[in-house]
Backbone as a printed PyTorch tensor [residue, N CA C, xyz], in Angstrom:
tensor([[[ 24.0950, -48.1720, -16.1430],
         [ 23.5320, -47.7550, -14.8890],
         [ 22.0230, -47.7860, -15.0230]],

        [[ 21.3970, -48.5920, -14.2320],
         [ 19.9530, -48.7790, -14.3020],
         [ 19.3070, -48.1330, -13.0730]],

        [[ 18.3980, -47.1690, -13.3110],
         [ 17.7120, -46.5000, -12.2140],
         [ 16.3850, -47.2010, -11.9450]],

        [[ 16.1650, -47.5290, -10.7100],
         [ 14.9200, -48.1840, -10.3390],
         [ 13.9990, -47.2040,  -9.6260]],

        [[ 12.8810, -47.7270,  -9.1600],
         [ 11.9100, -46.8910,  -8.4540],
         [ 12.4830, -46.3330,  -7.1650]],

        [[ 13.3660, -47.0730,  -6.5230],
         [ 13.9610, -46.6060,  -5.2750],
         [ 14.7940, -45.3470,  -5.5030]],

        [[ 15.5180, -45.3010,  -6.6020],
         [ 16.3390, -44.1300,  -6.9080],
         [ 15.4730, -42.9060,  -7.2120]],

        [[ 14.3900, -43.0970,  -7.9610],
         [ 13.4730, -41.9890,  -8.2510],
         [ 12.8090, -41.4930,  -6.9680]],

        [[ 12.4240, -42.4010,  -6.0940],
         [ 11.8080, -42.0190,  -4.8270],
         [ 12.8040, -41.2520,  -3.9650]],

        [[ 14.0520, -41.7060,  -3.9230],
         [ 15.0830, -41.0290,  -3.1540],
         [ 15.3420, -39.6200,  -3.7130]],

        [[ 15.3870, -39.4910,  -5.0380],
         [ 15.5650, -38.1730,  -5.6670],
         [ 14.4050, -37.2450,  -5.3260]],

        [[ 13.1780, -37.7290,  -5.4130],
         [ 11.9990, -36.9220,  -5.1090],
         [ 11.9940, -36.5060,  -3.6370]],

        [[ 12.3260, -37.4300,  -2.7570],
         [ 12.3950, -37.1120,  -1.3350],
         [ 13.4570, -36.0450,  -1.0630]],

        [[ 14.6210, -36.1490,  -1.6800],
         [ 15.6860, -35.1680,  -1.4890],
         [ 15.2750, -33.7940,  -2.0170]],

        [[ 14.5860, -33.7630,  -3.1510],
         [ 14.1170, -32.4990,  -3.7100],
         [ 13.1070, -31.8310,  -2.7800]],

        [[ 12.1550, -32.5810,  -2.2820],
         [ 11.1520, -32.0290,  -1.3600],
         [ 11.8210, -31.5470,  -0.0800]],

        [[ 12.7920, -32.2990,   0.4200],
         [ 13.5000, -31.9030,   1.6310],
         [ 14.2530, -30.5850,   1.4310]],

        [[ 14.9580, -30.4340,   0.3190],
         [ 15.7200, -29.2030,   0.0560],
         [ 14.7790, -28.0100,  -0.1020]],

        [[ 13.6680, -28.1790,  -0.8090],
         [ 12.7030, -27.0820,  -0.9540],
         [ 12.0900, -26.7010,   0.3900]],

        [[ 11.8300, -27.6750,   1.2460],
         [ 11.2900, -27.3890,   2.5760],
         [ 12.3030, -26.6330,   3.4280]],

        [[ 13.5770, -26.9950,   3.3420],
         [ 14.6160, -26.2870,   4.0950],
         [ 14.7250, -24.8410,   3.6140]],

        [[ 14.6490, -24.6320,   2.3110],
         [ 14.7020, -23.2640,   1.7660],
         [ 13.5070, -22.4550,   2.2530]],

        [[ 12.3130, -23.0380,   2.2530],
         [ 11.1070, -22.3310,   2.7070],
         [ 11.1970, -21.9860,   4.1860]],

        [[ 11.6960, -22.8990,   5.0010],
         [ 11.8360, -22.6300,   6.4340],
         [ 12.8600, -21.5390,   6.6800]],

        [[ 13.9610, -21.5690,   5.9730],
         [ 14.9840, -20.5320,   6.1420],
         [ 14.4590, -19.1570,   5.7140]],

        [[ 13.6850, -19.1080,   4.6310],
         [ 13.1040, -17.8310,   4.1910],
         [ 12.1030, -17.3150,   5.2150]],

        [[ 11.2860, -18.1980,   5.7880],
         [ 10.3160, -17.7820,   6.7990],
         [ 11.0230, -17.2660,   8.0590]],

        [[ 12.1000, -17.9370,   8.4630],
         [ 12.8540, -17.4730,   9.6240],
         [ 13.5340, -16.1350,   9.3550]],

        [[ 14.0700, -15.9670,   8.1660],
         [ 14.7130, -14.6880,   7.8180],
         [ 13.6990, -13.5600,   7.8300]],

        [[ 12.5160, -13.8100,   7.3150],
         [ 11.4750, -12.7880,   7.3140],
         [ 11.0020, -12.5080,   8.7320]],

        [[ 10.9040, -13.5330,   9.5460],
         [ 10.4190, -13.3910,  10.9200],
         [ 11.3720, -12.5620,  11.7610]],

        [[ 12.6680, -12.7720,  11.5840],
         [ 13.6440, -12.0630,  12.3870],
         [ 14.1330, -10.7820,  11.7410]],

        [[ 13.5090, -10.3480,  10.6580],
         [ 13.7710,  -9.0430,  10.0810],
         [ 15.0160,  -8.9290,   9.2430]],

        [[ 15.5050, -10.0130,   8.7120],
         [ 16.6540,  -9.9160,   7.8180],
         [ 16.1880,  -9.3850,   6.4680]],

        [[ 17.0350,  -8.6530,   5.8060],
         [ 16.6560,  -8.0680,   4.5200],
         [ 16.5200,  -6.5750,   4.6750]],

        [[ 15.4370,  -6.0130,   4.1820],
         [ 15.2180,  -4.5680,   4.2490],
         [ 14.9260,  -4.1470,   5.6710]],

        [[ 15.6040,  -3.1130,   6.0980],
         [ 15.3890,  -2.5720,   7.4340],
         [ 14.3390,  -1.4710,   7.3530]],

        [[ 13.3180,  -1.5780,   8.1670],
         [ 12.2890,  -0.5430,   8.2290],
         [ 12.2240,  -0.0200,   9.6510]],

        [[ 11.9430,   1.2500,   9.8180],
         [ 11.8290,   1.7880,  11.1700],
         [ 10.6410,   1.1460,  11.8870]],

        [[ 10.7420,   1.0250,  13.1840],
         [  9.6760,   0.4030,  13.9630],
         [  8.5050,   1.3370,  14.1650]],

        [[  7.6400,   1.4110,  13.1970],
         [  6.4570,   2.2660,  13.2930],
         [  5.2300,   1.3820,  13.3090]],

        [[  4.2160,   1.8560,  13.9970],
         [  2.9580,   1.1300,  14.0250],
         [  2.1480,   1.4130,  12.7730]],

        [[  1.0220,   0.7460,  12.6540],
         [  0.1640,   0.9310,  11.4770],
         [ -0.3460,   2.3650,  11.3820]],

        [[ -0.6630,   2.9850,  12.5000],
         [ -1.2370,   4.3150,  12.4730],
         [ -0.2480,   5.4250,  12.2160]],

        [[  1.0540,   5.1440,  12.2390],
         [  2.0630,   6.1780,  12.1070],
         [  2.7150,   6.2190,  10.7360]],

        [[  2.1310,   5.6190,   9.7420],
         [  2.7520,   5.6270,   8.4170],
         [  2.6780,   7.0200,   7.8070]],

        [[  3.7670,   7.4270,   7.1920],
         [  3.8360,   8.7580,   6.6030],
         [  3.5780,   8.7480,   5.1100]],

        [[  3.7890,   7.6270,   4.4460],
         [  3.6730,   7.5510,   2.9980],
         [  2.5470,   6.6060,   2.6270]],

        [[  1.6870,   7.0640,   1.7010],
         [  0.5980,   6.1980,   1.2460],
         [  0.2840,   6.5020,  -0.2120]],

        [[ -0.2740,   5.5110,  -0.8680],
         [ -0.7280,   5.6460,  -2.2420],
         [ -2.2210,   5.9230,  -2.1880]],

        [[ -2.6300,   7.1060,  -2.6180],
         [ -4.0170,   7.5220,  -2.4900],
         [ -4.8600,   6.9540,  -3.6120]],

        [[ -4.3990,   7.1180,  -4.8510],
         [ -5.1980,   6.6990,  -6.0020],
         [ -4.2990,   6.4450,  -7.2020]],

        [[ -4.6910,   5.4870,  -8.0410],
         [ -3.9900,   5.1940,  -9.2920],
         [ -5.0280,   5.1480, -10.4010]],

        [[ -4.7270,   5.8340, -11.5070],
         [ -5.6500,   5.8670, -12.6350],
         [ -4.8730,   5.5680, -13.9220]],

        [[ -5.2990,   4.5650, -14.6870],
         [ -4.6050,   4.2940, -15.9510],
         [ -4.8980,   5.3780, -16.9830]],

        [[ -3.8610,   5.8390, -17.6640],
         [ -4.0120,   6.8350, -18.7220],
         [ -4.1710,   6.1280, -20.0620]],

        [[ -3.2730,   5.1950, -20.3290],
         [ -3.3720,   4.3440, -21.5100],
         [ -2.7300,   3.0050, -21.1590]],

        [[ -2.3940,   2.2200, -22.1590],
         [ -1.8800,   0.8710, -21.8990],
         [ -0.5360,   0.8730, -21.1870]],

        [[  0.2550,   1.9380, -21.3520],
         [  1.6000,   1.9440, -20.7890],
         [  1.8150,   2.9630, -19.6790]],

        [[  0.8850,   3.8720, -19.4620],
         [  1.1000,   4.9290, -18.4720],
         [ -0.0200,   4.9660, -17.4440]],

        [[  0.3460,   5.4010, -16.2190],
         [ -0.6180,   5.5360, -15.1300],
         [ -0.3470,   6.8200, -14.3750]],

        [[ -1.4040,   7.4150, -13.8620],
         [ -1.2790,   8.5500, -12.9520],
         [ -1.4010,   8.0180, -11.5380]],

        [[ -0.5120,   8.4480, -10.6710],
         [ -0.5650,   8.0060,  -9.2810],
         [ -0.5230,   9.2310,  -8.3800]],

        [[ -1.3400,   9.1910,  -7.3380],
         [ -1.3860,  10.2630,  -6.3560],
         [ -0.8420,   9.7030,  -5.0460]],

        [[  0.3160,  10.2260,  -4.6240],
         [  0.9660,   9.7880,  -3.3930],
         [  0.7570,  10.8360,  -2.3220]],

        [[  0.6670,  10.4050,  -1.0660],
         [  0.5600,  11.3330,   0.0620],
         [  1.6920,  11.0550,   1.0360]],

        [[  2.4130,  12.1310,   1.3780],
         [  3.4410,  12.0580,   2.4130],
         [  3.1290,  13.1310,   3.4330]],

        [[  2.9640,  12.7230,   4.6790],
         [  2.5220,  13.5970,   5.7580],
         [  1.1900,  14.2240,   5.3580]],

        [[  1.1280,  15.5110,   5.0950],
         [ -0.1400,  16.1220,   4.6930],
         [ -0.0160,  16.7820,   3.3210]],

        [[  0.9000,  16.2800,   2.4880],
         [  1.1350,  16.8310,   1.1520],
         [  1.0050,  15.7080,   0.1330]],

        [[  0.3740,  16.0200,  -1.0090],
         [  0.1910,  15.0190,  -2.0540],
         [  1.0490,  15.3650,  -3.2660]],

        [[  1.4210,  14.3140,  -4.0160],
         [  2.2540,  14.4530,  -5.2120],
         [  1.6070,  13.6680,  -6.3320]],

        [[  1.4770,  14.2830,  -7.5220],
         [  0.8980,  13.6350,  -8.6910],
         [  2.0340,  13.2150,  -9.6160]],

        [[  2.1010,  11.9030,  -9.9050],
         [  3.2040,  11.3360, -10.6820],
         [  2.6390,  10.5930, -11.8800]],

        [[  3.2130,  10.8310, -13.0620],
         [  2.8730,  10.0840, -14.2690],
         [  3.9310,   9.0050, -14.4260]],

        [[  3.5060,   7.7440, -14.3060],
         [  4.4400,   6.6220, -14.3760],
         [  4.2790,   5.9220, -15.7100]],

        [[  5.3960,   5.7460, -16.4110],
         [  5.3890,   5.0660, -17.6980],
         [  6.2840,   3.8520, -17.6680]],

        [[  6.4150,   3.2200, -18.8230],
         [  7.2240,   2.0090, -18.9070],
         [  8.7080,   2.3140, -18.7300]],

        [[  9.1640,   3.4650, -19.2480],
         [ 10.5930,   3.7660, -19.1860],
         [ 10.9290,   4.9640, -18.3140]],

        [[  9.9480,   5.7800, -17.9370],
         [ 10.2610,   6.9600, -17.1380],
         [  9.0720,   7.3370, -16.2640]],

        [[  9.3790,   8.0850, -15.1990],
         [  8.3710,   8.6230, -14.2990],
         [  8.5470,  10.1340, -14.2570]],

        [[  7.4230,  10.8620, -14.2830],
         [  7.4770,  12.3150, -14.3100],
         [  6.6180,  12.8590, -13.1720]],

        [[  7.1870,  13.7600, -12.3730],
         [  6.4480,  14.4290, -11.3190],
         [  5.6820,  15.5850, -11.9500]],

        [[  4.3580,  15.4600, -12.0270],
         [  3.5410,  16.4810, -12.6810],
         [  3.2220,  17.6420, -11.7560]],

        [[  2.8940,  17.3370, -10.5190],
         [  2.5410,  18.4020,  -9.5820],
         [  3.0350,  18.0020,  -8.1990]],

        [[  3.6530,  18.9470,  -7.5160],
         [  4.1770,  18.6480,  -6.1900],
         [  3.5320,  19.5560,  -5.1580]],

        [[  3.6060,  19.1410,  -3.9220],
         [  3.1340,  19.9260,  -2.7760],
         [  1.6740,  20.3230,  -2.9160]],

        [[  0.8200,  19.3760,  -3.2580],
         [ -0.6120,  19.6270,  -3.3130],
         [ -1.1320,  19.5390,  -1.8890]],

        [[ -1.6980,  20.6230,  -1.3440],
         [ -2.2080,  20.5300,   0.0290],
         [ -3.4170,  19.5950,   0.0770]],

        [[ -3.5070,  18.8070,   1.1240],
         [ -4.6150,  17.8630,   1.2540],
         [ -5.7620,  18.5110,   1.9990]],

        [[ -6.9430,  18.0190,   1.7160],
         [ -8.1140,  18.4690,   2.4500],
         [ -8.1880,  17.6930,   3.7480]],

        [[ -9.1060,  18.0970,   4.6230],
         [ -9.2480,  17.4190,   5.9130],
         [ -9.5940,  15.9550,   5.6790]],

        [[ -8.8350,  15.0760,   6.3070],
         [ -9.0030,  13.6500,   6.0780],
         [-10.2250,  13.0790,   6.7690]],

        [[-10.4130,  13.4410,   8.0010],
         [-11.4920,  12.7830,   8.7090],
         [-12.6870,  13.7030,   8.8860]],

        [[-13.8000,  13.1060,   9.1860],
         [-15.0660,  13.8130,   9.2620],
         [-15.0810,  14.8070,  10.4190]],

        [[-14.4670,  14.4520,  11.5400],
         [-14.4830,  15.3380,  12.7060],
         [-13.7520,  16.6430,  12.4310]],

        [[-12.6230,  16.5830,  11.7340],
         [-11.8750,  17.8060,  11.4270],
         [-12.6810,  18.6990,  10.4870]],

        [[-13.3270,  18.1020,   9.4910],
         [-14.1480,  18.8920,   8.5730],
         [-15.3480,  19.4890,   9.2900]],

        [[-15.9420,  18.7120,  10.1750],
         [-17.1080,  19.1880,  10.9130],
         [-16.7230,  20.3030,  11.8670]],

        [[-15.6010,  20.1710,  12.5520],
         [-15.1900,  21.2190,  13.4940],
         [-14.8330,  22.5080,  12.7640]],

        [[-14.2340,  22.4120,  11.5800],
         [-13.9260,  23.6320,  10.8410],
         [-15.1960,  24.2760,  10.3000]],

        [[-16.2110,  23.4820,   9.9620],
         [-17.4710,  24.0350,   9.4800],
         [-18.2450,  24.6860,  10.6090]],

        [[-18.1470,  24.1580,  11.8170],
         [-18.8760,  24.7090,  12.9480],
         [-18.2120,  25.9870,  13.4530]],

        [[-16.9080,  26.0700,  13.4590],
         [-16.2210,  27.2380,  13.9860],
         [-16.2520,  28.4160,  13.0170]],

        [[-16.4450,  28.1810,  11.7180],
         [-16.4820,  29.2570,  10.7300],
         [-17.9110,  29.4270,  10.2440]],

        [[-18.6350,  30.4700,  10.7250],
         [-20.0000,  30.6820,  10.2480],
         [-20.0040,  31.1280,   8.7910]],

        [[-21.0310,  30.7200,   8.0600],
         [-21.1480,  31.1170,   6.6530],
         [-21.4190,  32.6070,   6.5660]],

        [[-21.1060,  33.1980,   5.3930],
         [-21.2980,  34.6400,   5.2260],
         [-22.7880,  34.9570,   5.3070]],

        [[-23.1200,  36.0160,   6.0300],
         [-24.5050,  36.4260,   6.1620],
         [-25.1910,  35.8160,   7.3680]],

        [[-24.5720,  34.8400,   8.0010],
         [-25.1730,  34.2180,   9.1720],
         [-24.5700,  34.8320,  10.4290]],

        [[-25.3770,  34.9210,  11.4370],
         [-24.8760,  35.4080,  12.7240],
         [-25.1280,  34.3450,  13.7670]],

        [[-24.2530,  34.2640,  14.7110],
         [-24.3990,  33.2930,  15.7840],
         [-25.1370,  33.9580,  16.9280]],

        [[-26.0220,  33.1980,  17.5260],
         [-26.7350,  33.7620,  18.6950],
         [-26.4990,  32.9170,  19.9150]]])
C-alpha cells in the first residue's frame, strides 16, 4: 500500500474538519448553557468573592474569601484545606458608607453646633 500526497492531504483535511466540528460544538454548548448550571445573577449581585491570596510557602497559600458581608480565612495546601478563622466581619466596603458613618458619629470631645 503506497500513500501519496493526496492521501496525506485528505488525512490532514479530515483532521482539521473534525477539530473544527468539535470546537463549534463546544462553543454552542457553552453559548446555550450546557454543563454547569448557575443561577441567573448579574455581575453586581455576586455573593462569593476571593478577596486576597498570599503564599505561605511553596505548597501552601492563605486565602481570604468573602460571602455576603462575612469573610473566611482558609489555609490551602497540596493535600488538605483548613478553615483557620470563620465569620470575620467585614469593614465598610465603599467610601460613602465609611464617610457617612464618620459624619454621623462625632469623635469624643467634639460637639456639634
